[in-house]
C-alpha positions as CSV (number, residue, x, y, z in Angstrom):
1,M,0.4,0.4,0.2
2,V,1.4,3.3,-0.9
3,N,1.7,5.9,1.5
4,P,-1.2,8.5,0.4
5,R,0.3,11.7,2.2
6,Y,4.2,10.7,0.4
7,R,5.0,14.2,-1.4
8,P,8.8,14.0,-3.0
9,T,8.2,17.8,-3.6
10,I,8.2,19.0,0.2
11,A,9.7,18.3,3.9
12,N,11.8,15.5,4.1
13,S,12.6,14.1,0.6
14,R,16.1,13.4,0.1
15,K,16.6,15.4,-3.5
16,P,14.2,18.8,-3.4
17,V,12.8,20.1,-6.5
18,G,15.3,22.0,-9.0
19,S,18.0,21.8,-6.6
20,K,21.1,20.9,-8.7
21,K,24.9,19.4,-6.8
22,E,27.4,21.9,-7.6
23,L,30.4,21.4,-8.9
24,G,33.6,22.9,-7.1
25,E,36.4,24.3,-9.6
26,I,40.0,23.2,-9.8
27,K,42.6,25.4,-8.7
28,K,45.6,25.1,-11.1
29,D,47.7,27.9,-9.9
30,F,47.6,26.6,-6.1
31,V,50.6,27.3,-4.0
32,Y,51.1,25.6,-0.8
33,P,51.9,27.7,2.4
34,A,55.3,27.8,3.8
35,K,56.3,24.3,5.7
36,E,56.5,25.6,9.7
37,K,58.9,25.0,12.2
38,Y,57.7,21.6,13.9
39,I,57.1,21.9,17.8
40,G,55.4,18.4,18.1
41,S,56.8,16.0,20.7
42,H,58.6,13.9,18.0
43,I,62.7,13.7,18.8
44,K,64.1,12.9,15.8
45,S,61.4,10.6,13.6
46,D,60.0,10.1,10.0
47,L,56.3,11.8,9.5
48,A,54.9,10.9,6.1
49,G,58.5,10.6,4.7
50,V,59.2,13.9,6.1
51,P,61.8,13.7,8.7
52,V,61.3,15.8,11.5
53,S,62.6,16.8,15.2
54,N,61.9,19.1,17.9
55,E,65.4,20.7,18.4
56,S,64.7,21.2,21.9
57,Y,63.7,18.0,23.0
58,E,67.3,17.0,21.1
59,K,69.4,19.0,23.0
60,Y,67.8,17.6,26.1
61,Y,68.1,14.0,25.2
62,K,71.0,14.2,23.5
63,D,72.7,11.7,25.6
64,L,70.0,9.1,24.6
65,I,69.6,9.4,21.3
């Protein structure tokens, strides 16, 4: 049995009438921001192929590294 009150054009319809999905523009001249100095808790590590180190931890733990 079909719900007689079902009207997809109002209220809880999944795709409202007249709406179109807008596609975003592709940025071709995108420039990555400058890399910042690492300030995390890794003493010496490799994160996603990028070597990182915290200089203050290296100085403090120099005998343990």
